[in-house]
MARBA-3410 file (N, C-alpha, C, O; in Angstrom, 1 decimal):
209
11.5,0.8,12.8,11.4,0.7,11.7,12.3,-0.1,10.9,13.5,0.2,10.6 ~ 11.4,-1.3,10.6,12.7,-2.2,10.5,13.7,-2.0,8.8,13.3,-1.7,7.7 ~ 15.2,-2.3,9.2,16.8,-1.4,8.7,17.2,-3.1,7.7,17.7,-3.9,8.4 ~ 16.8,-3.4,6.5,17.9,-4.4,6.0,19.2,-4.3,5.3,19.4,-3.7,4.2 ~ 19.9,-4.7,5.9,21.9,-4.6,5.2,21.8,-5.5,3.8,21.8,-6.7,3.5
21.8,-4.1,3.2,22.9,-5.6,1.7,23.6,-5.0,1.1,23.5,-3.9,0.6 ~ 24.5,-5.8,1.3,25.9,-6.0,0.3,25.6,-5.7,-1.0,24.7,-6.3,-1.5 ~ 26.4,-4.6,-1.8,26.4,-4.1,-2.6,28.1,-3.5,-3.4,29.1,-3.2,-2.7 ~ 28.0,-3.5,-4.5,29.5,-3.9,-5.4,28.9,-2.6,-6.5,27.8,-2.5,-7.0 ~ 30.4,-1.7,-6.5,30.0,-0.7,-7.8,30.3,-1.5,-8.9,30.8,-2.6,-8.7
30.0,-1.0,-10.4,30.1,-1.6,-11.3,30.4,-0.5,-12.3,29.7,0.6,-12.3 ~ 31.5,-0.8,-13.3,31.7,0.5,-13.8,30.9,0.1,-15.2,30.3,1.1,-15.6 ~ 30.9,-0.9,-15.9,30.0,-1.4,-17.8,28.9,-1.3,-16.9,28.8,-1.7,-15.7 ~ 27.9,-0.5,-17.8,26.7,0.0,-18.0,26.1,-0.7,-19.9,26.9,-0.9,-20.8 ~ 25.1,-0.9,-20.1,24.4,-1.7,-21.4,23.8,-2.7,-20.9,23.8,-3.2,-19.8
23.1,-2.9,-22.2,22.5,-4.7,-22.4,23.8,-5.4,-22.2,23.7,-6.4,-21.4 ~ 24.9,-5.1,-22.7,25.5,-7.0,-23.2,26.3,-6.5,-21.1,25.7,-7.4,-20.5 ~ 27.0,-5.8,-20.2,27.2,-5.6,-19.4,26.4,-6.4,-18.2,26.9,-7.0,-17.2 ~ 24.8,-6.1,-18.7,24.1,-6.0,-17.5,23.8,-7.7,-17.4,23.9,-8.6,-16.6 ~ 23.1,-7.5,-19.0,23.2,-9.5,-19.2,24.2,-10.1,-18.2,24.1,-10.7,-17.1
25.4,-9.8,-19.1,26.3,-10.5,-17.9,26.3,-11.2,-17.2,26.3,-12.5,-17.1 ~ 26.1,-9.6,-15.9,25.6,-9.8,-14.4,24.8,-10.5,-14.2,24.9,-11.2,-13.1 ~ 23.9,-10.7,-15.0,23.0,-11.4,-14.6,23.1,-13.3,-14.3,22.7,-14.2,-13.5 ~ 24.1,-13.0,-16.1,24.3,-15.0,-15.3,25.4,-15.2,-14.4,25.8,-16.3,-14.2 ~ 25.8,-14.2,-13.9,26.5,-14.5,-12.3,25.3,-14.5,-11.5,25.0,-15.6,-11.0
24.4,-13.4,-11.3,23.5,-13.9,-10.6,23.6,-12.8,-9.9,23.2,-13.0,-8.7 ~ 24.1,-11.5,-10.2,23.6,-10.1,-9.7,22.5,-9.4,-10.6,22.1,-9.6,-11.8 ~ 22.3,-8.5,-9.6,21.5,-7.5,-10.1,22.0,-6.0,-9.9,22.4,-5.3,-9.0 ~ 21.7,-5.9,-11.3,21.9,-4.3,-11.8,21.4,-3.4,-10.6,20.8,-4.1,-9.8 ~ 21.6,-2.0,-10.3,21.2,-1.6,-9.9,22.1,0.0,-9.7,23.3,0.0,-9.7
21.1,1.3,-9.5,21.3,2.7,-9.2,21.5,3.1,-8.0,20.7,2.7,-7.2 ~ 22.2,3.8,-7.6,21.2,5.0,-6.3,21.9,5.9,-6.8,23.0,6.0,-7.4 ~ 20.6,6.8,-6.1,20.4,8.5,-6.6,21.1,9.2,-5.7,20.5,9.1,-4.6 ~ 21.8,9.7,-5.6,21.9,11.1,-4.8,22.2,12.1,-4.6,21.8,12.9,-5.4 ~ 23.0,12.4,-3.7,24.0,14.4,-4.4,24.9,14.4,-5.0,25.4,15.4,-5.4
25.5,13.2,-5.1,26.8,12.9,-5.6,26.2,12.6,-7.3,26.9,13.0,-8.2 ~ 25.3,11.9,-7.6,24.4,12.1,-8.7,24.6,10.2,-9.0,25.5,9.6,-8.4 ~ 23.9,9.5,-9.6,23.8,8.2,-10.0,24.9,7.4,-10.2,25.7,7.3,-11.2 ~ 24.8,6.8,-8.7,25.9,5.4,-9.2,25.6,4.1,-9.7,24.8,3.4,-9.2 ~ 26.1,3.6,-10.6,25.7,2.1,-11.1,26.2,1.0,-9.8,27.2,1.4,-9.2
25.7,0.0,-9.5,25.8,-0.9,-8.6,25.4,-3.0,-8.7,25.4,-3.7,-9.7 ~ 25.3,-3.2,-8.1,24.9,-4.8,-8.4,24.3,-5.0,-7.0,25.0,-4.5,-6.1 ~ 23.5,-5.5,-6.7,23.1,-6.9,-5.6,22.5,-8.0,-5.9,21.8,-8.3,-6.9 ~ 22.7,-8.8,-4.9,21.9,-10.7,-5.1,21.2,-10.2,-4.4,21.2,-9.4,-3.4 ~ 20.2,-11.0,-5.1,18.6,-11.3,-4.9,18.6,-11.7,-3.5,18.4,-10.8,-2.7
18.7,-12.5,-3.0,18.5,-12.7,-1.6,19.0,-12.2,-0.6,18.9,-12.6,0.6 ~ 20.1,-10.7,-1.1,20.0,-9.8,-0.4,19.1,-8.2,-0.6,19.4,-7.3,0.2 ~ 18.2,-7.9,-1.4,17.1,-7.5,-1.2,15.5,-8.3,-1.3,14.6,-7.6,-0.9 ~ 15.3,-9.0,-1.5,14.4,-10.6,-1.7,13.5,-9.7,0.3,12.3,-9.8,0.5 ~ 14.1,-9.3,0.9,12.8,-8.4,2.1,12.8,-7.2,1.6,12.8,-6.5,2.6
12.8,-6.7,1.0,13.0,-5.6,0.6,11.7,-5.1,-0.4,11.0,-4.1,-0.5 ~ 11.7,-6.3,-1.0,11.0,-6.1,-2.7,9.9,-7.5,-2.1,9.1,-6.5,-2.0 ~ 9.2,-8.4,-1.8,8.7,-9.1,-1.1,8.1,-9.3,-0.2,7.9,-10.4,0.4 ~ 7.8,-8.0,0.0,6.4,-7.8,1.6,6.1,-6.6,1.2,6.6,-5.8,0.4 ~ 5.0,-6.5,1.8,3.6,-5.5,1.8,4.1,-4.1,2.7,3.7,-2.9,2.8
5.3,-5.3,3.7,6.1,-3.6,4.3,7.3,-2.8,3.8,8.3,-3.3,3.2 ~ 6.9,-1.2,4.3,7.8,-0.4,4.2,9.2,-0.6,5.0,9.3,-0.6,6.2 ~ 10.6,-0.6,3.9,11.7,-1.2,4.9,12.5,0.2,4.5,12.0,1.0,3.7 ~ 13.0,0.3,4.6,14.9,1.2,4.7,15.5,-0.4,4.3,15.5,-1.6,4.2 ~ 16.4,1.2,4.2,18.0,-0.4,3.5,19.2,0.2,3.6,19.4,1.0,2.7
20.1,0.1,4.5,21.8,0.5,4.3,22.6,-0.9,3.4,22.9,-2.1,3.6 ~ 22.8,-0.1,2.7,23.7,0.0,1.1,25.2,-0.3,2.0,25.8,0.7,2.4 ~ 26.0,-2.0,2.3,27.2,-1.6,2.0,27.8,-1.4,0.6,27.6,-2.2,-0.3 ~ 28.3,-0.5,0.4,29.1,-0.2,-0.9,30.1,0.6,-1.3,30.3,1.7,-1.7 ~ 31.2,-0.9,-1.0,32.7,-1.1,-1.7,33.2,0.1,0.1,33.7,1.2,0.1
32.5,-0.9,1.4,33.6,-0.4,2.4,33.1,1.0,2.9,33.8,1.7,3.7 ~ 31.5,1.4,2.4,30.6,2.5,2.7,29.4,3.0,3.2,29.2,4.0,2.6 ~ 28.5,2.8,4.0,27.4,2.4,4.6,26.5,4.2,3.7,26.8,5.4,3.7 ~ 25.0,3.2,3.0,24.9,4.5,2.6,23.1,4.3,2.8,22.4,3.6,2.0 ~ 22.6,5.1,4.0,20.9,4.8,3.8,19.9,5.4,2.2,19.8,6.2,1.2
19.5,4.6,2.6,18.2,4.9,1.8,16.9,3.6,1.6,16.7,2.5,2.2 ~ 16.4,4.1,0.8,15.5,2.9,0.4,14.5,2.7,-1.5,14.5,3.5,-2.4 ~ 13.8,1.4,-1.6,13.7,1.0,-3.2,12.7,2.2,-3.9,11.5,2.1,-3.8 ~ 13.2,3.0,-4.4,12.5,3.8,-5.3,11.8,3.2,-6.5,10.7,3.6,-6.9 ~ 12.6,2.0,-7.3,11.8,1.6,-8.0,12.5,0.1,-8.6,13.6,-0.2,-8.8
11.4,-0.5,-8.7,12.4,-1.9,-9.3,11.1,-2.6,-10.7,9.9,-2.8,-11.0 ~ 12.0,-2.7,-11.0,11.6,-3.4,-13.2,11.9,-5.1,-12.9,12.9,-5.8,-12.6 ~ 10.3,-5.5,-13.4,10.4,-6.8,-13.5,10.8,-7.5,-14.8,11.3,-6.8,-15.7 ~ 10.5,-8.7,-15.1,11.2,-9.2,-16.5,9.6,-9.4,-17.4,8.9,-9.8,-16.6 ~ 9.1,-9.3,-18.3,7.6,-9.2,-19.0,7.2,-10.6,-19.1,6.0,-10.9,-19.5
8.5,-11.7,-18.6,7.9,-13.1,-18.7,7.9,-13.9,-17.2,7.0,-14.4,-16.5 ~ 9.0,-13.8,-17.1,9.8,-14.8,-16.0,9.2,-13.9,-14.6,8.7,-14.5,-13.6 ~ 9.3,-11.8,-14.8,8.9,-12.0,-13.4,10.0,-11.8,-12.9,9.6,-10.9,-12.1 ~ 11.7,-11.9,-12.6,11.9,-11.9,-12.3,12.8,-10.4,-11.8,12.4,-9.7,-12.8 ~ 13.4,-9.6,-11.2,14.0,-9.4,-11.1,15.2,-8.7,-12.3,16.0,-9.5,-12.8
15.3,-7.4,-12.6,16.3,-7.2,-14.2,17.0,-5.8,-13.7,18.0,-5.5,-14.3 ~ 16.4,-4.8,-12.5,16.6,-3.8,-12.2,16.2,-3.0,-10.9,15.0,-3.1,-10.5 ~ 17.5,-2.1,-10.2,16.8,-1.4,-9.2,17.5,0.1,-8.7,18.7,0.4,-8.8 ~ 16.4,1.1,-8.2,16.5,1.9,-8.3,16.4,2.3,-6.5,15.6,2.6,-5.7 ~ 17.3,2.2,-6.6,17.8,2.9,-4.6,17.8,4.2,-4.4,18.9,4.6,-4.9
16.8,5.5,-3.9,17.4,6.7,-3.2,17.7,6.8,-1.7,17.3,6.4,-0.7 ~ 18.9,7.9,-2.2,19.9,8.1,-0.8,19.0,9.2,0.1,18.6,10.3,-0.3 ~ 18.8,8.7,1.2,18.4,9.1,2.6,19.4,10.3,2.9,20.6,10.1,3.1 ~ 18.8,11.4,2.9,19.6,12.7,3.9,18.9,13.3,5.1,17.7,13.4,4.9 ~ 19.3,13.7,6.2,18.5,14.5,7.1,18.3,15.3,7.2,17.9,15.7,8.3
18.3,16.1,6.1,17.4,17.1,5.9,16.7,17.0,4.5,16.1,18.0,4.0 ~ 16.7,16.0,3.8,15.9,15.9,2.8,13.9,15.1,2.6,13.5,14.0,2.3 ~ 13.5,15.8,2.8,12.3,14.9,2.8,11.6,14.2,1.4,11.2,14.8,0.4 ~ 11.6,12.9,1.7,11.2,12.1,0.6,9.4,11.4,1.2,8.7,11.3,2.2 ~ 9.5,11.1,-0.7,7.9,10.5,-0.9,8.4,9.2,-0.7,9.5,8.7,-0.7
6.8,8.7,-0.3,7.2,7.1,0.1,6.0,6.2,0.2,5.0,6.5,0.8 ~ 6.2,5.1,-0.6,4.3,4.8,-0.3,3.9,3.7,1.3,4.7,2.8,1.5 ~ 2.9,3.8,2.1,3.2,3.3,3.4,2.1,2.3,3.4,1.2,3.0,3.0 ~ 1.9,1.2,3.6,0.5,0.7,4.0,-0.1,1.2,5.1,0.3,1.6,6.2 ~ -1.6,1.1,4.3,-2.8,1.6,5.7,-3.5,0.4,6.3,-3.8,-0.6,5.7
-3.7,0.8,7.7,-3.8,-0.5,9.0,-5.2,-0.4,9.2,-5.5,0.4,8.3 ~ -6.1,-0.6,9.7,-6.7,-0.7,10.1,-7.0,-0.4,12.1,-6.2,-1.0,12.7 ~ -7.7,0.2,12.7,-7.3,-0.5,14.0,-9.0,-0.2,14.9,-9.9,0.5,14.4 ~ -9.1,-0.4,15.3,-10.7,-0.4,16.5,-11.6,-1.5,15.3,-11.2,-2.1,14.3 ~ -12.7,-1.6,15.8,-13.8,-2.8,15.0,-15.3,-1.9,14.5,-16.1,-1.0,14.9
-15.1,-2.5,13.6,-16.7,-2.2,12.9,-17.8,-3.1,13.7,-17.5,-4.2,14.1 ~ -19.0,-2.6,13.8,-20.6,-3.1,14.8,-20.6,-3.9,13.0,-20.4,-5.1,13.1 ~ -21.0,-3.2,11.5,-21.2,-3.5,10.5,-20.5,-4.6,10.1,-20.9,-5.3,9.1 ~ -19.4,-4.8,10.7,-18.7,-6.5,10.1,-19.4,-6.5,10.8,-20.4,-5.9,10.6 ~ -19.3,-7.3,12.1,-20.0,-8.1,13.0,-21.5,-8.0,12.9,-22.3,-8.7,13.5
-21.8,-7.4,12.2,-23.3,-7.6,11.8,-22.9,-8.5,10.1,-23.8,-8.4,9.2 ~ -21.9,-9.0,9.9,-21.7,-9.8,8.3,-21.4,-9.3,7.4,-21.1,-10.0,6.5 ~ -21.3,-7.5,7.4,-20.7,-6.9,6.2,-19.6,-7.2,6.3,-19.1,-7.6,7.3 ~ -18.5,-7.2,4.8,-17.4,-7.4,4.7,-16.7,-6.2,4.5,-17.2,-5.2,3.9 ~ -15.4,-6.1,5.1,-15.0,-5.2,5.1,-13.8,-4.9,3.5,-13.7,-6.0,3.1
-13.2,-4.2,2.7,-12.4,-4.3,1.3,-11.9,-3.2,1.9,-12.4,-2.4,2.7 ~ -10.7,-3.4,1.6,-9.4,-2.6,1.0,-9.4,-1.8,-0.4,-9.1,-2.3,-1.5 ~ -9.7,-0.7,-0.2,-9.8,0.1,-1.2,-9.0,0.7,-2.0,-9.3,0.9,-3.2 ~ -7.3,1.1,-1.0,-6.0,2.0,-1.4,-5.6,0.8,0.1,-6.1,0.8,1.3 ~ -4.9,0.1,-0.3,-3.4,-0.4,0.2,-3.0,0.4,1.4,-3.1,0.3,2.6
-2.4,1.5,0.5,-1.3,2.6,0.3,-1.2,3.4,0.2,-1.4,3.9,-0.9 ~ -1.0,3.8,0.7,-0.7,5.9,0.4,0.8,6.9,0.5,1.5,6.8,1.5 ~ 1.0,7.5,-0.3,2.1,8.2,-0.6,2.5,9.4,0.7,1.4,9.2,1.2 ~ 2.7,9.8,1.1,3.4,10.6,2.4,4.6,11.0,2.0,5.1,10.6,1.0 ~ 5.4,12.3,3.0,5.6,13.4,2.3,6.5,13.5,3.6,6.0,13.7,4.6
8.2,13.2,3.6,8.0,13.5,5.5,10.2,13.4,5.7,10.8,12.6,5.0 ~ 10.8,14.1,6.5,12.1,13.5,6.9,12.0,12.5,6.7,11.0,11.9,6.5 ~ 13.6,11.6,6.6,13.9,9.9,7.4,13.1,10.1,8.4,12.0,9.5,8.4 ~ 13.3,10.9,9.6,13.5,10.5,11.0,11.4,10.2,10.6,10.9,9.2,11.3 ~ 11.1,10.5,10.2,9.5,10.7,10.5,9.1,9.5,10.1,8.0,9.0,10.4
9.9,9.0,9.4,9.0,8.1,8.3,9.0,6.9,9.2,9.8,6.6,10.0 ~ 7.6,6.2,8.8,7.2,5.0,9.6,6.8,4.1,8.3,6.7,4.4,7.1 ~ 6.7,2.8,9.1,6.4,1.5,8.3,4.9,1.2,8.0,4.3,0.4,7.3 ~ 4.4,2.3,8.8,2.8,1.7,8.4,1.6,3.2,8.7,1.9,4.4,8.6 ~ 0.5,2.8,8.9,-0.1,4.3,9.4,-1.1,4.0,9.2,-1.3,3.3,8.2
-2.4,4.3,10.1,-3.6,4.3,10.7,-5.0,4.6,10.4,-5.2,5.8,10.2 ~ -6.1,4.0,10.3,-8.0,4.8,9.9,-8.4,3.7,11.0,-7.9,2.5,11.0 ~ -9.0,4.1,11.6,-10.1,3.9,12.7,-11.0,3.5,11.8,-11.3,4.3,10.9 ~ -11.6,2.4,11.7,-12.9,1.9,11.1,-14.0,1.1,11.9,-14.7,0.2,11.5 ~ -14.2,1.6,13.2,-15.5,1.2,14.5,-15.7,2.4,14.1,-14.8,3.0,14.7
-16.3,3.2,13.6,-17.2,3.8,13.2,-18.5,3.5,11.6,-19.6,4.0,11.3 ~ -17.8,2.6,10.9,-18.2,2.5,9.5,-19.8,1.2,9.8,-20.2,0.3,10.5 ~ -20.3,2.1,8.7,-22.0,1.6,8.5,-21.9,0.5,7.5,-21.0,0.5,6.7 ~ -22.6,0.0,7.6,-22.5,-0.9,6.2,-22.8,0.4,4.9,-23.2,1.5,5.0 ~ -22.5,-0.7,3.7,-22.2,0.4,2.8,-22.0,2.1,2.8,-22.2,3.0,2.0
-21.4,2.1,4.0,-20.4,3.3,4.5,-18.2,3.1,4.2,-17.4,2.4,4.6 ~ -18.2,3.9,3.7,-16.3,4.0,4.0,-15.8,5.1,4.9,-16.5,6.0,5.6 ~ -14.3,4.9,4.9,-12.9,5.6,5.7,-12.6,6.3,4.8,-12.9,5.6,3.8 ~ -12.2,7.5,4.2,-11.1,8.0,3.2,-10.0,8.1,3.9,-9.8,7.8,5.1 ~ -8.9,8.7,2.8,-7.7,9.4,3.5,-8.1,10.2,4.4,-7.8,9.8,5.6
-8.7,11.4,4.3,-8.6,12.1,4.8,-8.6,11.6,6.3,-7.9,12.0,7.2 ~ -9.6,10.4,6.4,-9.6,9.8,8.1,-8.6,9.5,8.4,-8.4,9.8,9.5 ~ -7.5,8.7,7.8,-6.5,8.9,8.5,-5.3,9.1,9.7,-4.3,9.7,9.3 ~ -5.4,8.7,10.6,-4.5,9.3,11.4,-2.8,9.5,11.1,-2.0,8.7,10.7 ~ -2.8,10.8,11.5,-0.5,10.4,11.2,-0.2,11.5,12.2,-1.3,11.7,12.8
0.8,12.5,12.7,1.3,13.2,13.0,1.6,14.3,12.2,1.3,14.5,11.0 ~ 2.1,15.0,12.8,2.1,16.5,11.8,3.7,17.1,11.1,4.4,18.0,10.6 ~ 3.5,15.3,11.6,5.9,15.8,11.0,5.3,15.0,9.3,6.2,15.0,8.5 ~ 4.1,14.5,8.9,3.8,13.6,8.1,2.5,14.4,7.5,1.6,15.0,8.1 ~ 3.0,14.4,5.7,2.0,15.0,5.1,1.8,14.1,3.3,2.4,14.1,2.3
0.6,13.4,4.0,-0.2,12.3,2.9,-0.7,12.9,1.6,-1.7,13.6,1.4 ~ 0.2,12.5,0.6,0.0,13.3,-0.6,-1.0,13.0,-1.4,-1.3,13.6,-2.4 ~ -1.7,11.3,-0.9,-3.1,11.3,-2.0,-4.3,11.9,-1.9,-4.5,12.9,-1.2 ~ -5.2,11.1,-2.5,-6.3,12.9,-2.2,-7.4,12.4,-1.4,-8.2,11.5,-1.6 ~ -7.3,13.5,-0.1,-7.7,13.2,0.9,-9.3,12.8,0.7,-10.1,12.3,1.6
-9.6,12.9,-0.4,-11.8,12.0,-0.6,-11.2,10.5,-1.2,-12.2,9.7,-1.3 ~ -10.0,9.7,-1.6,-9.7,8.8,-1.9,-10.7,7.9,-0.2,-10.7,8.2,1.0 ~ -11.7,6.5,-1.1,-11.4,5.8,-0.4,-10.4,4.2,0.1,-9.7,3.5,-0.7 ~ -10.5,4.2,1.1,-9.5,3.8,1.6,-10.3,1.8,2.2,-10.2,0.7,1.7 ~ -10.5,2.2,2.8,-12.1,1.1,3.4,-13.3,0.8,3.2,-13.9,1.9,3.3
-13.8,0.2,3.1,-15.3,0.2,2.9,-16.1,-1.1,3.7,-15.4,-2.0,4.1 ~ -17.1,-1.3,3.9,-18.5,-2.1,4.5,-19.2,-2.8,3.3,-19.8,-2.0,2.7 ~ -19.2,-3.6,2.9,-19.8,-4.0,1.8,-21.1,-4.3,1.9,-21.3,-3.7,3.0 ~ -22.4,-4.8,1.5,-23.0,-5.2,2.2,-23.7,-7.3,1.5,-24.1,-7.2,0.3 ~ -23.8,-8.3,2.0,-23.3,-9.6,1.6,-24.4,-9.8,1.1,-25.4,-9.1,1.4
-24.5,-11.0,0.2,-26.4,-10.8,-0.8,-26.9,-11.0,0.0,-27.9,-10.4,0.0 ~ -26.7,-11.7,0.9,-27.3,-12.9,1.2,-28.5,-11.7,2.4,-29.7,-12.0,2.7 ~ -27.5,-9.8,3.1,-28.6,-9.4,4.0,-28.9,-8.9,2.8,-30.0,-9.1,2.5 ~ -28.0,-8.2,1.5,-29.2,-7.5,0.6,-30.4,-8.1,0.5,-31.3,-7.7,1.1 ~ -30.6,-9.4,-0.3,-31.7,-10.3,-0.2,-33.1,-10.4,1.1,-34.3,-10.2,0.9
-32.3,-10.6,2.6,-32.8,-10.7,3.8,-33.7,-9.3,3.4,-35.0,-9.3,3.3 ~ -32.7,-8.2,3.2,-33.4,-7.3,3.2,-34.8,-6.2,2.4,-35.8,-5.4,2.7 ~ -33.8,-7.1,0.8,-35.6,-6.9,0.0,-37.0,-8.0,0.6,-38.2,-7.9,0.5 ~ -36.3,-9.0,1.3,-37.5,-9.8,1.6,-38.6,-9.2,2.3,-39.8,-9.1,2.0 ~ -37.8,-8.7,3.4,-38.6,-7.7,4.0,-38.9,-6.7,3.8,-39.5,-6.1,4.7
-38.4,-5.8,2.6,-39.6,-5.0,2.6,-40.5,-5.7,1.6,-41.5,-5.1,1.6 ~ -40.5,-6.2,1.2,-41.3,-6.7,0.5,-42.4,-7.2,1.3,-43.4,-6.4,1.2 ~ -42.6,-8.3,2.1,-43.4,-8.4,3.0,-44.2,-7.0,4.3,-45.0,-7.2,5.2 ~ -43.7,-6.0,4.0,-44.1,-4.6,4.6,-44.7,-4.3,3.8,-45.7,-3.8,4.1 ~ -44.1,-4.6,2.0,-45.3,-4.1,1.3,-46.7,-4.1,1.0,-47.4,-3.3,0.4
-47.0,-5.7,1.7,-47.9,-6.9,1.2,-49.1,-5.8,1.5,-49.7,-4.9,1.0 ~ -49.0,-6.5,3.0,-50.5,-5.7,3.9,-51.0,-4.3,3.4,-52.1,-4.1,2.8 ~ -50.1,-3.2,3.6,-50.8,-2.3,2.4,-51.2,-2.9,0.9,-52.1,-3.7,0.7 ~ -50.7,-2.6,0.4,-51.3,-2.9,-0.9,-52.9,-3.9,-1.0,-53.7,-4.0,-1.9 ~ -52.8,-4.4,0.1,-54.1,-5.0,-0.1,-55.2,-4.5,0.6,-56.3,-5.0,0.6
-54.5,-3.3,1.3,-55.6,-2.6,2.1,-55.7,-1.7,1.1,-56.6,-0.9,1.1 ~ -54.9,-1.6,0.3,-55.5,-0.5,-1.0,-56.9,-0.4,-1.6,-57.9,0.4,-1.7 ~ -56.4,-2.6,-2.4,-57.7,-3.2,-2.8,-58.7,-2.9,-2.1,-59.3,-2.1,-2.7 ~ -59.1,-3.1,-1.1,-60.6,-3.8,-0.3,-61.6,-3.1,-1.0,-61.1,-2.6,-2.0 ~ -62.4,-2.8,-0.8,-63.8,-2.5,-1.4,-64.0,-2.0,0.1,-63.9,-2.6,1.2
-64.2,-0.6,-0.2,-65.6,0.1,1.1,-67.0,-0.8,1.2,-67.8,-1.2,0.4 ~ -66.8,-1.0,2.7,-68.3,-1.7,3.1,-69.6,-1.1,3.1,-69.8,-0.3,4.0 ~ -70.4,-1.4,2.4,-71.7,-1.1,2.3,-72.7,-0.5,2.9,-73.4,-1.3,3.6 ~ -73.2,1.0,2.9,-73.9,1.2,4.1,-75.0,1.3,4.3,-75.4,1.5,5.4
END
């Protein structure tokens, strides 16, 4: 799993005015939540962009005033207009405490239905897992090789080690194979052709004896 090093600075002043001043200096207000309570800090955009603008799950190692802290991003707040990052919440990792994180779901195997023209659609790109820090993974897999046209694989089908608990509902679909319009039209046309001879035979008058 990739770990991103992030330089952080502690801060004493909080509130809207202090945060606004901090952003003008090119820094992002943040909070680190740990056993000793929340710690106010700030980071730079370049320091955290690899953690935020990615579909992958990554851990962070904060260099906070000379101390190294293992953590991950728990929440990010964006400006409603500019979409810039306005605040970040970090959650500290401890060896003996399980954490809840959102992990991307990737596919493995090949579906014959997809090869035949079906469209593979991701209905859920991430699931929530519960695990100790040492057991965290950056992705999790589900086998799609048995998928047929119009069918789906669900959370319960995801492969996982016993050390990881999936909290997302087991019956939720993760990937499905949609039947393209062209295939639906072709199937409807075949059914129509098959029905015509049968209909014609039913309307024929019996031969006179």
